[in-house]
Each structure stands twice: as C-alpha cells, then as structure tokens.
Backbone bond lengths (Angstrom), bond angles and torsions (degrees), N, CA, C in turn:
res aa  C-N    CA-C-N  psi(-1)  N-CA   C-N-CA  omega(-1)  CA-C   N-CA-C  phi
1 X - - - 1.456 - - 1.531 108.26 -
2 X 1.293 114.68 130.47 1.466 120.78 -176.90 1.529 112.23 -62.88
3 X 1.344 117.84 -37.83 1.464 120.45 -179.28 1.529 111.53 -62.99
4 X 1.325 116.27 -38.46 1.467 120.56 -179.84 1.528 109.84 -70.77
5 X 1.317 117.08 -40.24 1.467 120.13 176.58 1.525 111.03 -62.54
6 X 1.322 116.23 -40.20 1.470 120.46 178.03 1.534 110.14 -64.18
7 X 1.330 117.47 -42.40 1.464 121.43 176.94 1.525 109.98 -59.86
8 X 1.308 117.30 -47.75 1.467 121.76 179.94 1.527 110.61 -58.75
9 X 1.329 117.16 -45.02 1.472 120.86 179.12 1.523 111.38 -61.43
10 X 1.324 116.66 -43.89 1.468 119.42 179.62 1.525 111.31 -63.80
11 X 1.319 116.95 -41.55 1.464 120.34 178.40 1.527 110.99 -64.38
12 X 1.312 117.39 -32.93 1.460 121.29 -179.39 1.527 113.06 -79.95
13 X 1.338 117.05 -29.27 1.461 119.29 -168.03 1.520 115.98 -114.77
14 X 1.315 119.18 -35.20 1.465 120.59 -173.54 1.515 111.02 -78.10
15 X 1.321 115.73 123.52 1.460 122.25 179.99 1.522 109.34 -140.14
16 X 1.343 116.14 153.75 1.466 118.88 173.97 1.527 109.85 -66.40
17 X 1.294 115.27 158.73 1.470 120.40 175.74 1.518 109.16 -62.06
18 X 1.325 116.41 144.29 1.460 121.09 173.72 1.532 108.38 -70.56
19 X 1.319 116.64 162.02 1.462 121.33 -175.91 1.525 112.09 -51.75
20 X 1.327 116.57 -46.74 1.469 119.29 -176.86 1.527 112.68 -74.45
21 X 1.329 117.70 -6.13 1.463 121.91 176.12 1.528 112.05 -97.65
22 X 1.331 117.04 -10.73 1.471 120.09 178.38 1.524 108.86 -67.82
23 X 1.323 117.86 148.93 1.463 119.78 178.80 1.526 110.86 -56.21
24 X 1.328 115.63 130.58 1.464 118.52 179.37 1.521 111.87 -91.74
25 X 1.316 116.64 -2.69 1.465 121.21 173.29 1.516 108.14 -91.52
26 X 1.303 117.12 138.83 1.455 120.22 177.94 1.529 109.36 -66.71
27 X 1.319 115.33 137.13 1.463 121.57 -176.61 1.523 110.87 -105.29
28 X 1.323 115.42 147.13 1.452 120.64 170.51 1.527 107.73 -81.94
29 X 1.320 116.92 165.89 1.463 121.80 -175.39 1.527 112.34 -52.32
30 X 1.323 118.94 -47.51 1.469 120.39 -177.63 1.534 111.42 -64.49
31 X 1.325 117.81 -34.20 1.464 121.16 176.53 1.525 110.52 -70.15
32 X 1.311 116.04 -39.16 1.462 121.49 177.12 1.528 110.44 -60.34
33 X 1.316 116.29 -48.29 1.469 121.92 -179.82 1.525 110.21 -61.58
34 X 1.315 117.84 -39.13 1.470 121.71 179.23 1.531 111.57 -70.11
35 X 1.322 117.28 -31.54 1.470 121.18 -177.69 1.526 112.79 -77.06
36 X 1.304 117.77 -38.95 1.461 122.15 -169.57 1.530 115.93 -57.98
37 X 1.323 122.13 -34.44 1.473 119.20 178.90 1.530 113.87 -59.87
38 X 1.311 118.49 -18.92 1.466 121.61 177.54 1.528 111.71 -73.45
39 X 1.323 116.87 -17.97 1.450 120.95 -170.52 1.531 114.74 -81.46
40 X 1.330 118.05 -30.59 1.461 120.84 -174.98 1.518 111.38 -135.30
41 X 1.332 115.08 157.33 1.463 121.42 176.17 1.523 107.75 -69.85
42 X 1.323 116.06 129.52 1.463 121.33 177.26 1.521 108.43 -132.38
43 X 1.329 115.63 134.71 1.451 119.74 -179.32 1.521 112.89 -112.58
44 X 1.315 116.35 -30.46 1.461 119.82 -173.57 1.516 111.69 -108.46
45 X 1.332 117.02 142.44 1.463 118.31 173.04 1.530 108.67 -64.84
46 X 1.307 116.53 149.56 1.452 120.24 -179.43 1.523 113.11 89.16
47 X 1.344 117.94 -0.76 1.457 120.51 177.50 1.519 111.35 -84.42
48 X 1.313 116.54 -4.24 1.455 120.71 -175.57 1.513 113.20 -70.94
49 X 1.304 114.07 170.19 1.453 123.29 -179.34 1.528 108.90 -91.35
50 X 1.325 116.81 141.65 1.462 121.36 176.40 1.528 108.96 -117.99
51 X 1.312 115.97 162.89 1.466 119.30 178.50 1.528 110.89 -63.44
52 X 1.324 118.05 -34.33 1.467 120.85 177.41 1.529 110.41 -63.37
53 X 1.335 116.92 -39.64 1.465 120.40 178.26 1.528 110.13 -64.09
54 X 1.328 116.90 -44.88 1.468 120.74 179.47 1.523 109.21 -58.86
55 X 1.330 116.96 -47.60 1.468 120.69 -179.75 1.524 111.76 -61.39
56 X 1.331 117.14 -38.45 1.463 119.95 177.93 1.524 111.43 -67.97
57 X 1.332 117.79 -39.88 1.471 120.68 177.91 1.525 110.63 -63.20
58 X 1.319 116.61 -36.89 1.468 120.44 176.76 1.531 109.53 -67.09
59 X 1.336 115.74 -46.24 1.473 120.91 179.83 1.532 111.16 -60.32
60 X 1.335 116.20 -37.28 1.467 120.93 -179.10 1.530 112.78 -79.92
61 X 1.327 117.18 -3.50 1.455 120.51 178.11 1.523 114.60 81.56
62 X 1.330 117.72 15.95 1.464 121.20 179.64 1.519 112.21 -85.59
63 X 1.318 116.17 -25.82 1.470 122.81 -177.07 1.524 107.09 -131.80
64 X 1.338 117.36 139.21 1.471 119.30 178.18 1.536 111.21 -63.06
65 X 1.300 115.70 155.02 1.473 120.83 176.46 1.520 109.98 -64.12
66 X 1.317 115.29 150.59 1.462 120.95 177.05 1.520 109.55 -66.78
67 X 1.315 115.04 153.14 1.470 120.28 173.69 1.521 106.06 -91.27
68 X 1.306 115.14 103.70 1.460 118.67 -170.06 1.522 105.94 70.99
69 X 1.300 116.30 -120.82 1.465 120.87 175.05 1.524 109.69 -118.59
70 X 1.335 115.43 26.93 1.460 119.70 -174.19 1.523 111.36 -120.41
71 X 1.323 113.37 146.37 1.458 121.59 -176.11 1.525 109.35 -120.64
72 X 1.334 116.30 131.88 1.453 121.36 -178.50 1.521 112.23 -109.66
73 X 1.325 117.01 -166.75 1.465 121.55 -178.40 1.529 113.48 -57.00
74 X 1.327 117.28 -37.27 1.465 120.10 179.25 1.528 111.01 -58.99
75 X 1.328 116.41 -42.53 1.462 121.03 179.19 1.532 110.45 -66.40
76 X 1.332 116.45 -42.42 1.464 120.20 178.80 1.526 110.64 -62.24
77 X 1.322 116.83 -40.08 1.459 120.71 178.86 1.516 112.09 -63.05
78 X 1.316 116.10 -50.07 1.462 119.14 179.87 1.530 111.14 -64.19
79 X 1.319 117.35 -42.00 1.466 119.57 179.80 1.524 111.59 -64.35
80 X 1.329 117.63 -36.30 1.459 120.23 177.49 1.522 109.66 -62.43
81 X 1.324 116.74 -45.81 1.465 120.50 179.21 1.527 111.05 -63.53
82 X 1.314 116.91 -46.38 1.465 120.86 -179.22 1.527 110.48 -61.61
83 X 1.320 117.58 -43.88 1.469 120.20 -178.97 1.527 111.68 -64.63
84 X 1.319 117.88 -30.97 1.464 120.93 178.35 1.525 110.91 -74.93
85 X 1.323 116.97 -46.02 1.465 118.47 -172.17 1.522 114.23 -89.95
86 X 1.335 118.02 -8.06 1.468 119.26 -179.76 1.524 111.58 -66.38
87 X 1.321 117.26 -19.71 1.459 120.19 179.19 1.522 112.08 -72.62
88 X 1.339 117.00 -18.72 1.458 119.44 -175.34 1.528 114.30 -125.58
89 X 1.324 118.42 -13.67 1.457 120.76 -179.33 1.521 111.24 -124.47
90 X 1.328 115.18 149.02 1.461 120.73 174.73 1.523 108.86 -74.04
91 X 1.312 116.88 166.78 1.463 121.64 176.68 1.529 109.39 -59.06
92 X 1.327 117.33 -42.62 1.471 121.37 178.72 1.524 110.44 -57.88
93 X 1.330 116.99 -47.41 1.458 120.64 -178.57 1.530 111.98 -68.97
94 X 1.332 116.96 -36.86 1.467 119.40 176.13 1.522 110.31 -62.08
95 X 1.329 115.81 -39.86 1.471 119.33 -179.81 1.528 110.92 -65.14
96 X 1.328 117.51 -41.39 1.470 121.07 177.09 1.524 109.18 -59.95
97 X 1.303 116.49 -47.00 1.464 121.47 -177.80 1.525 111.41 -64.03
98 X 1.325 117.40 -48.53 1.461 120.63 -178.48 1.526 111.62 -67.67
99 X 1.318 117.19 -38.96 1.464 120.80 178.09 1.524 110.33 -64.62
100 X 1.327 116.99 -41.67 1.469 121.02 178.87 1.525 110.13 -62.73
101 X 1.332 117.01 -38.87 1.458 120.37 177.80 1.515 111.68 -64.15
102 X 1.327 116.88 -39.79 1.465 120.94 179.95 1.520 111.46 -68.22
103 X 1.327 116.73 -31.20 1.468 120.95 -178.18 1.525 112.59 -72.89
104 X 1.318 118.23 -7.74 1.468 120.34 178.83 1.517 111.48 -74.82
105 X 1.331 116.94 -11.21 1.458 120.90 -178.70 1.523 112.56 87.76
106 X 1.321 116.77 0.22 1.463 119.66 178.84 1.526 109.64 -78.38
107 X 1.302 115.05 147.11 1.462 121.62 176.89 1.533 109.35 -81.15
108 X 1.321 116.51 165.21 1.465 122.04 -177.98 1.536 113.03 -52.35
109 X 1.345 120.27 -44.31 1.470 118.31 179.27 1.529 113.29 -60.33
110 X 1.332 117.12 -38.01 1.473 120.42 179.10 1.527 111.13 -69.80
111 X 1.330 117.07 -41.65 1.463 120.58 177.94 1.522 110.45 -63.20
112 X 1.327 116.33 -41.33 1.461 120.85 179.90 1.528 110.34 -64.98
113 X 1.334 117.28 -40.68 1.461 120.69 178.03 1.523 110.83 -63.09
114 X 1.317 116.98 -40.91 1.473 120.96 176.64 1.522 110.59 -61.41
115 X 1.338 115.96 -44.04 1.461 120.56 177.21 1.528 110.28 -59.80
116 X 1.336 117.30 -48.80 1.469 120.74 -177.55 1.528 111.29 -62.53
117 X 1.318 117.74 -39.07 1.469 121.08 178.41 1.524 110.96 -64.86
118 X 1.330 116.63 -44.10 1.465 120.40 179.03 1.525 110.88 -65.26
119 X 1.329 117.02 -41.25 1.461 121.19 177.98 1.524 110.22 -63.15
120 X 1.320 117.20 -43.07 1.462 121.26 178.88 1.526 110.44 -58.65
121 X 1.318 117.44 -48.28 1.475 121.07 179.39 1.521 110.94 -60.24
122 X 1.327 117.23 -44.07 1.466 121.15 -178.58 1.527 111.36 -64.18
123 X 1.330 116.32 -44.10 1.459 119.47 -179.83 1.524 111.69 -66.42
124 X 1.331 116.86 -40.80 1.470 120.09 178.20 1.525 111.32 -66.79
125 X 1.326 117.94 -40.10 1.465 120.75 176.68 1.524 110.50 -60.23
126 X 1.323 116.30 -43.22 1.461 120.23 179.26 1.525 110.41 -66.16
127 X 1.317 117.38 -43.33 1.469 120.65 178.47 1.523 110.61 -60.32
128 X 1.332 116.90 -35.47 1.471 120.59 -179.79 1.526 112.50 -67.08
129 X 1.334 117.71 -22.79 1.466 119.53 178.13 1.526 111.60 -78.12
130 X 1.317 116.31 -12.90 1.463 121.65 -179.81 1.525 107.66 -102.41
131 X 1.324 116.06 121.07 1.467 119.05 -178.49 1.520 111.47 -81.56
132 X 1.316 116.28 -30.91 1.457 120.46 -174.10 1.515 111.38 94.35
133 X 1.332 116.17 -9.44 1.468 121.73 179.03 1.519 111.94 -99.93
134 X 1.329 117.06 4.92 1.458 120.33 -176.12 1.534 110.75 -61.70
135 X 1.300 113.08 142.89 1.471 121.60 173.46 1.531 107.80 -104.91
136 X 1.287 117.03 168.42 1.467 122.43 -178.83 1.522 111.23 -51.65
137 X 1.334 117.99 -42.26 1.469 120.76 -177.53 1.533 112.77 -70.83
138 X 1.327 118.20 -16.18 1.468 121.96 177.71 1.531 112.68 -83.23
139 X 1.320 116.88 -18.83 1.466 120.42 -172.26 1.524 114.58 -64.15
140 X 1.342 120.39 -39.10 1.476 117.79 177.22 1.527 112.82 -59.81
141 X 1.321 118.01 -41.17 1.474 120.47 179.21 1.524 110.44 -67.19
142 X 1.323 117.47 -40.58 1.466 120.89 178.34 1.525 110.51 -63.65
143 X 1.328 116.29 -45.29 1.474 120.09 179.02 1.527 110.78 -62.86
144 X 1.342 117.59 -40.91 1.465 121.24 178.25 1.522 110.43 -62.47
145 X 1.329 117.81 -45.43 1.458 121.13 179.95 1.529 110.43 -60.96
146 X 1.323 117.44 -44.16 1.466 120.91 179.08 1.532 110.81 -64.81
147 X 1.339 116.65 -40.21 1.465 120.50 178.46 1.522 110.72 -63.66
148 X 1.320 117.48 -40.25 1.462 120.57 -179.92 1.521 111.72 -70.43
149 X 1.321 117.55 -33.65 1.468 119.85 172.66 1.525 109.32 -63.39
150 X 1.329 116.55 -43.64 1.471 120.18 177.64 1.523 110.69 -59.57
151 X 1.322 116.33 -42.79 1.470 121.46 178.76 1.520 110.75 -60.00
152 X 1.323 117.51 -49.39 1.464 119.85 -177.03 1.528 110.63 -67.19
153 X 1.316 118.28 -38.38 1.463 120.89 176.91 1.520 110.45 -65.46
154 X 1.327 117.35 -38.67 1.463 121.23 179.28 1.520 110.91 -64.60
155 X 1.338 117.44 -40.41 1.466 120.60 177.17 1.524 110.54 -59.44
156 X 1.320 116.08 -49.39 1.465 120.41 -179.28 1.524 111.15 -64.13
157 X 1.314 116.58 -42.96 1.466 121.31 179.71 1.526 110.64 -61.61
158 X 1.318 117.82 -44.82 1.465 121.09 179.87 1.519 111.21 -61.15
159 X 1.323 117.16 -41.19 1.462 120.94 178.80 1.529 110.55 -63.54
160 X 1.314 117.00 -44.89 1.470 121.21 -179.91 1.522 110.93 -65.38
161 X 1.322 117.67 -41.83 1.464 120.60 178.84 1.527 110.98 -64.85
162 X 1.318 116.79 -34.09 1.463 120.14 176.83 1.523 110.30 -64.83
163 X 1.319 116.98 -39.46 1.465 120.89 176.87 1.529 110.15 -64.53
164 X 1.338 116.87 -39.43 1.461 121.50 -178.22 1.521 114.27 -76.31
165 X 1.335 117.35 -21.25 1.465 119.26 -173.35 1.521 111.13 -73.64
166 X 1.332 115.49 137.75 1.477 118.95 177.79 1.522 108.93 -69.33
167 X 1.339 115.49 152.62 1.463 119.23 177.17 1.520 108.51 -73.03
168 X 1.299 116.41 152.16 1.466 122.64 -176.56 1.533 112.25 -66.10
169 X 1.335 117.08 -45.87 1.467 119.13 -170.84 1.528 114.35 -84.54
170 X 1.318 119.90 -33.18 1.457 119.12 -175.59 1.520 113.37 -103.53
171 X 1.334 116.54 -20.91 1.455 119.34 -176.29 1.521 112.31 78.74
172 X 1.348 116.96 -2.61 1.463 120.45 178.42 1.514 109.54 -87.43
173 X 1.320 114.97 155.88 1.453 119.15 179.39 1.515 110.38 -70.32
174 X 1.332 114.42 149.69 1.460 120.13 177.50 1.512 109.56 -75.49
175 X 1.316 114.34 151.80 1.464 120.63 173.64 1.535 107.50 -81.90
176 X 1.326 118.44 136.94 1.463 120.00 176.67 1.532 110.31 -59.48
177 X 1.333 114.83 141.99 1.467 120.36 177.01 1.515 108.57 -77.73
178 X 1.331 115.23 142.63 1.474 119.49 179.23 1.493 110.85 -99.37
C-alpha cells in the first residue's frame, strides 16, 4: 500500500533541523509559526502551532519568554520538543520533563541534541515495525501493536515522571520507590 510506504519513508527520513541549522536570526511570532511545520511530521490539518499556543506554553513555563518580541534557536528547540510530546504528555508532565532536563546543567543546544537523538531512535524503531508489504487486512494488527507499544511506553513514562516530580508540600524531590 502506497500510504504505508509513504508513512515508513517519513518515519525514516523526516527530522527536525539540527541546532546549527536553526535560523540564527531572531524571528517574530508570524515567522516562528511559519517555520515550525518544517520541524515535525504532520499528517492532519490543524496540527500546526498557533500564536495562542506559543503564548500558553510560555505562560506554563514550557518555553522561555521571548526576547522583546523575537524568538531564537532556544525557543525553536523547546517548541519542537513541546509540539512532539504534547500528543502524549500533559502540560504538567511536560514541565516536569523539561525542568528535569534543565537541571542536568546542560545548555539548550545539548538538550536539543539529546531530544533529536531520542526522536530519531523512536522514529526509526517505529519505521522498523512497518515492513511496507502490509495489506489492508494487516493494518488492524499493526495499529494494535503500535497502540500497545504506546500503552507500555506511557506506563513506564508515567512512573518515571512520578519519580521526577517534586512533592507538593516540601518542594523536594521524591525518593525512588524500591
């Protein structure tokens, strides 16, 4: 099926720009919105980023504030990560994850590279589950297998995020359960 082959190709080939390929000129909001669809695979209309979404991500602490009204590579990096993981994590969980990444002492380019490497591995792993020879009758089983992988990854991710989340009353990190 041509649609499945196209999906496999996109999973194998489409990647966000590397840090040194991001625009080094600060962008205004409309330029930022126009640039972002290049960063991630999108299949459905309406999956794009809006200025209201950017403002909410800034308000929620997921993306740094603009410098004046301009956005640089750091903003593009964080927005790329947020746009990828918003499909599977809540704003609260994204904040825990992004805050934990910042606490490692790594700078934005290093964090972005880690994100891109992890995304590359995930996309290639998913592409490897697709042979390209699937017929229409094979698609329900393939979709079920992918859904169950998502389920198991979500379980593990939720457990890890719970370990990383600060406690409500003390603000200190929780001790891992044994």
